[in-house]
N, C-alpha and C positions, 0 to 999 in steps of 0.2 A: 504494500500500500504506500503510495507516494503522498507525503504530507506537503500541502500547499501552504507555505508560510511566508513566501516572498524572499527567502534567503538560501534555500538549500536545493533548488531544482537543478538537475543535471541533464546533460544531453541524453543520457541513457533513459532517464525518466520520460523525457519528451518522446523519445522513440517508442518506448513501451506503451505509453498511454495513447499515442497517435496510431501506432501500427499494430499493437497487440491487445488493445482495449483494456489495458491494466487500469486498476481503480485508483482514485485519488480522494483525499479527504482533507479537511482543515484540522489544525491542531486542536487537541482537547482542552487546552488550558484556557481559562477564562480571560487571562491577560491579553490573549490574541484579539478577542472580540472587544474587550475594553478599549484597546488602542484604536481600533477602527471606529468605535462609537465616539470616543473623545475627539478624534480628528474630524469626524462629521459635525459634531457639535461646535467645534472651534470654527469651522468654515461657515456654518449657519449663523453664528454670532458675528463673525467678521463682516459678512455681506450686509447684515442688518444695520451696520454703522453708517452705511451710505458711501463708504470709500469705494471707488471703482475697483473691481476685481477682474483681472483679465479673463475674457472668455466666459465669465459667469454673470457679471453685470455689465460687460462691455461687448462690443462686436469682436470678431476674430481677425487675427493678422493685422493687415494695414488698417482695418476698421476699428481698431481698439480704442480710438478716441471717442467712439459713440457709446454712451452709457445708457443703460436701461434700468427700470425699477426692479427691485427684488421679485415683485410679483410676476415678472415676465421671464424669470431665470429658467424655469423648467421648460417653457415653450421654446426658448432660445436653444437649449440643448437638443430638443427634438428636431429643431429646424436644421442644425448642423448635420445631423444624420441624414435628413432628407436631401439637402442640396449636394451632399457628397455622393449621392447615388449615381455616379458616372463612371464606375469601374467598367472596363471593356476587355474584350479578348477572351482567351481561354480561361477556364475556371480552375482554380486550385483543386486538388483532389480532396476527398473526404478526410483522408489521413492528415493532409496538411491543414485542413480546417480544424481538426481536433487539436493539432499542435498549436495553432494560432490561439484558439480559445484557452488552452491551458496556459500559454505564455502570457496572455493578457491578464488572466485571472491572477497568476502569481505576481505579476508586477503591481496590479491594482490593490493587492492586500498587503504589500510590503510596508510595514511601519505606519500604516494609516496615511501615508503621504499623498495618496490619490483622493482621499476624503470621500470615498463612495459609501453608500449606505450598506449595512450588513445584508439587507435583502437582495441587493444587486450582486454581491459576491456569491450568495447562496443560489441565486438564479443561474449564474454562469456555471457553477458546479453541477446544478441540476441538468442543464443542457448537455454537459459532458457525460454525466451518468446515464442519461436517457438516450444518448447518441443522436441528439438533434443538433446538427452541425451546419453552420452557415456556408452557403455557396458563395465563394469569394472570387471575383474576377482578378486576373493577374496584373492588368495594366491600370495605372492611375496614381502610383506613388512615386514621389521623388525622394523619399526617405527623410524628409524634414519639412513640415512639422510631423515627423513620424510617418506612419502609414495611414494617413487620414481617410482616404477614399476606400481602400480595401477594408479597413477596420470599421467603416460605417456599416458594412454588411453584417458584422457581428452585432453592432449596436441596434441595427434595425430588427434583427431576429429577436432580440430580447423584448422588443416592443410588439412582436408578432407580425413583422413585415418582411417582405422579400422571400427568398427561397432557402430551403435547407436540404441537406442529405438526411433522409430518414427511412430506415428499413429498406435500403437498397434502391431507393428512388429519390428523385428531386421533386419536392412538393412545396407548396406555399407554407411559410413558417406557421401561420395560424392553424393550418390543417394539422400539422405535427403536434403543436402545443395542445390543441383540443383533444387529439387522440390520447395524449398522456395526462389530460386533466390539469394542465398547467396554465395559469393565467398570465397573459403578457404583462410586462412591467414597464410602465411609462418612465422615462428618464427624468430625473430632477436636476437641480442646480449642480453644475460642474461635471455631471456624470457622462454626458456626451463627449466632452474633452477627455475625461479619464479613460474612456474606452478607446477613443480614436487617436488621440494625440500622443502616440508612442511607437515603439519599434518592434512590436510583437509579430508582425507578418514577416519581416525580413529575418528576425531572429528565429522564428519557427522554421522557415525555409532553410536557413543556414544550419540549424541544429540537425534537421533530418538529412540534409546534404552531407554534413560532416560525418554522420554515422555511416552513410554509404561510402564516402570517400576513404574512411579509415581502412576498410577492407582492401582497398586497392594497393596499399603499401606492401603488404605481404604477397599479393598476387604478382605485383611487379617484380619483387625480389625472387619469387619462384620462377618467373619467366627468365630472369637472368641466370638462375641456377641451371635450368634445363637447357638454355642456350649454350652455357659453358659445357655441359655434358655432351650435347650434340656435336659441338665443334672441338671436342677433346682439349678443353682449356686447362689452365693451371690453377692451383689453389691459392697462390701467393696474394692476389688482390683482396682476399677475403679472410686472411688470418687476422686474429684480434689485434696483434701488435701494430700492424700497418695503420689501422683506423684509430687506435688509441693515441698514437702520436700525432694525429691530425686534430684531435680534441672534440670534434662535433658528435654529440650523443646520437643524433639520427643516423649518421654514417656508421657508427659503431653497431647500432641495432640492425641496420641493413646488412652489413658485412657478416654479422653473427648469424643472422637468419639464413643467408645464402650458404655460409660455411656449414651450418648444421645439416644442410641437404647434401652438398657435394662431398662432404667428408666420407659419406657412405656410398659413394659412386665409384665404380671401377672404370669410369670413362674420364674422370678428371684427374690430371696428374698432380701428385705432390711434386713440387718444383725440383727437388733434388733427384727424384726418380726420373723426371723428364730429362734432366741434364745427362744422366747416365745412359738412358736408353735412346735418346733422340739427337743428341749432340755429339759430333765427332771431335776428337781432340785435334787441335791445330798443329800440334807437334812442332817441327822445325820450319814449317811453312810461314812465309811472311803474310799470306792472305788466304782465307778460305771462305767460300760461299756455303753457308750451312743450308741444309734442306728444310730445316724447321726453325721457326721464329721463337725466340725465348720469351716474348711478351705477346699477350692477346690484344686485340684491337680495343679501342676506347669503349665501345658499346658494351663490352664485358668488363674490362679492367677498371673502368671508372664508374661502373653502375652504383656502387655504394655512395660515391660522392654525389650522385644525381638523385637517387631515391632517398638518400639520407636527408637531403634538403627537403624533400616532400614530407618525410616523417617529422622533421623539426617544425616545418610550417604547420602541420596538423596540430602539434602541441601548442603553438602560439594561438592558432585559431580556436582550439578547444578552450583555452583560458579566456579569451575575449568573448566567445559566445556564451560561456558559462556565467561570466560576470554580467553580461547584458541580460541573460535570462532572469537574474536575480536583482535587477535594478529597478528603481522607480524612474520611469522615463516619460511621464506626461508633464503637462504644464498648464497652470501653475501647480506647485506642490506645497503641501502643508507640513510645517515643522512644529509639532505641538510642544516640543521641548523649549524652543525659543519663542514660541508664540508668533511665528512669522508666516506669511504667505510668500513663497519663493517663485518669482518669475524667472524662469531659466530655460535652458536649451537642451535638457536631457533627452528630448525626443529625437535628437540628431543621431543618425545611425552610422557615424563615422567608423567606429570600431568594427561593426559588422561588415560594412563595405570593404574596409581594408583587409579584414580576415578573408573575405571571399575573393577579393582581388589577388591577394598573395597566393591563396590556394589554387586559383585558376592558373597562375603562372607556374607554380610547382607541379601541378597536375599535367600541364602541357609538356613539361620536360620529361616526365616519365612516359607520356604518350609518344614523344619523339624518340625516346630510348627504345621503346617497344618497336617502333617502326624500323629502326636501324637493326635491331636484333632479328626481327622477322625477315628482313632482307638477307641477313647472313645465313639464316636457316634455309630459306627458300631457294636462293641462288646457289646452284650446285658448284660453282667455282670456288666457294669459300669453305665447304664442309666435307668434301669427298663423297657426297651423296648424289642422287640423280638431279637432273635439271628440273626445277619446279616441283620437286618431291614426288615425281611420278614413280610408280612401281618399277623395279628393275625389269626392263623389257628387252629381250634379245632383238637384234636387227631383223631376224627372220620371223618374228612373232606377227601374227595377223593384225595385232593392235599397234604395232610399231609405227610411230609418227602420228598416232591418233589420240595420244594422251598428253594433255597440257597441264594437268595437276593443279597446283596452287598458284599459277601465274596471276589469275584474276584476284585471288585472295590477297596477294601482296599489293596489288593496285588499290583494292578497297581499304586495306590497312592504311596506306599512304593518304588516301582520300579522307578517311576519318581523321587522321592526324592533322590534315589541313583544316578541317572543320574545327577541331579542338584549338588549334592555334588562333583561329579567327575570333575565338571567345576570350582571348587573353588581355585585351586592352583594359587598362585600369578604369573601371566605370566611375570611380570617384572623380576622375578628371573631366567627366562630361557634365558636371554641375553647371546649370544655367539659372539665372534669376527667375523667380516665379512670384505670383500673387502681389502685383503692384510693387515689386522690388522689396517687399517685406522679407520674403524668403529669398534673400539675394545670394546665399551660399548654402546649397543643399547637399545631402550625403549621397543620394542615388543608391542607398544600400539595398533596397529591395530588388532592384534590377541586377545588381551584382550577385545577390544570393540566387536569383532565378537563373542567371547565366551559369553559375557554378553547378547548379543541379542539372542543367541541360548538358553541360560539359561532362559531368560524371557519367551520365547515361551513354554518351558517345564512347568514353574510354572503356566502359564495360564491354561494349560491342567490339571495339578494337582488340582488347585483350582476349576476347573469346575467339576471334579470328586468328590471332597470334597463337593461342593455345591449340587450336585445331592443327595449325601447321606444325607446331612442336610435337604434337602427339603422332602425326604422320611420320615425322623424322624419327621418333622413338621406335616406331614399328620398322622402319627401314634399317635402323641401326641394330635392332634386336633389343627387346625390353629388358632382358635378364641382367645386363650390365649396368643399368641405371639405378639411381638411388631409390630406396624404398618409397619415399614420398612421391617421387616421379612415377613410379609404378602404380601407386594408389590413385594418383590423379589420372593416369592413363586409363585405368580400369573404369573409373567413374565417367570420364569423357566418352569412352567407348560404349557406354550404356545409352548415350545420346546420339553419337555420331560414329559410324563405323569407318574403318580404313577406306580411303578413296582408291579403289582399284581402277575403275573406268570413270571418267569425268561425270559429275552430276552437280545439280544445284546444291549449294551449301547455305543458302540464306536462312531457311527456317532452323537448320541445325545450329548455325552460329548464334541465332537469337536465343535458342534454347540453352546453349552453353552459357550465354551471357546471364540468363536468369539463374542458372545453376551457380555461377560465380557469386551472385548476390546472397546466396543462402548457405553454401557449403561451409563446413567447419574444418575441412582438410588443411586450410592454410593458417589456422589459428595457432 
């Protein structure tokens, strides 16, 4: 059971509740509700003084000089929900909607800073429990003032408006609420801003994307290991000492993972054994051209230095996403300790945007690494195997000249790599002024998170195609000499896609392997 207290939510909690329907609850302590009630009481007393309170008794954004009476405060909050109903394009999935609802609730109950009523917090948890999830369009947020437009779809559902995911269908929110015997809750003073003026869409998308991206680190390192096996590489780049003296934790983890695989392979040389068996003594000669190279190419030898960056970037991103999950990020915020109403910019999604920008660049580098490794596997000039990984075919075989094997697979891998690279531009740099120059510097965090999720899906497809090529090479080499993990992966992949003897379409098989990669525990 995940406790929603504003301080302790993890990426794993978000994943479990969004994707596995895990349960959540509020703390049992009375102090939790006391804080929320005190904050609400403070806000109510504050606005009764007649002092303008941004977005509560004033207009929004550039219109903040317009003050209204306290009597209109609730109507103003309902109005901001209405006019932000301009989200467009594809809709986020039900799972993402669950993550958004969870993230917004966790933020809104943190320390009473959002000053929402207890009944609003309970309504949000009820929606999560009953699986009545807002249908949220993907387009319309610049990431400051938070995710106003997409979060308006959550706020509207609370009032019984717009559409929801409910029991496998998209239905009007009022229909789902009526079916569950739930009364809509009209928003009151501050609550529209509390729900909308924050980073919970970008943070939810980033948290779910991070969880999917985490798996790719080990898969990338496995692909390096099997490429080293196929090409009869050396163990030297992956021994612990080499990475320890470089200092980076991610590189050490990557090298260690690869070494844990290849140390049990009969196809990867221990360097000293390679020198004895494959290098001829120069003797008294002044020059000798050796038949074998003593170093592997960069796409193998430098792999820990590449995937290590990805692993370290994941850790930075985890820290920032987790901090954002547990932040108070609407505006204004209540500080009951000092008795102040804080006009601030916590809705700005800069850390989420940066985390996703950095991850997209690191992810593109392991995509590029995979592209180069796949070329080394598929091109027979580099590995002693057949051209394009076709079966060994005698010249007089009736099928001779009619097998093209993995030629198009390599092209598709490179095409996907190109798509991945196109998603690398730092989205934070696309900031443009909006809303009458009030929002003159915005984060663009939601777009960055969406692009990260899109990029991750592409890399899974690319790695699946790479893996099919690698397993074809394993069959051509003979599975028995490969590492135990490689053999286990081979057996699982062969349940989905058989050895390519004569050419066939591989599109559906590749997609099936991609889905398998998202779920298998073999690389844990």
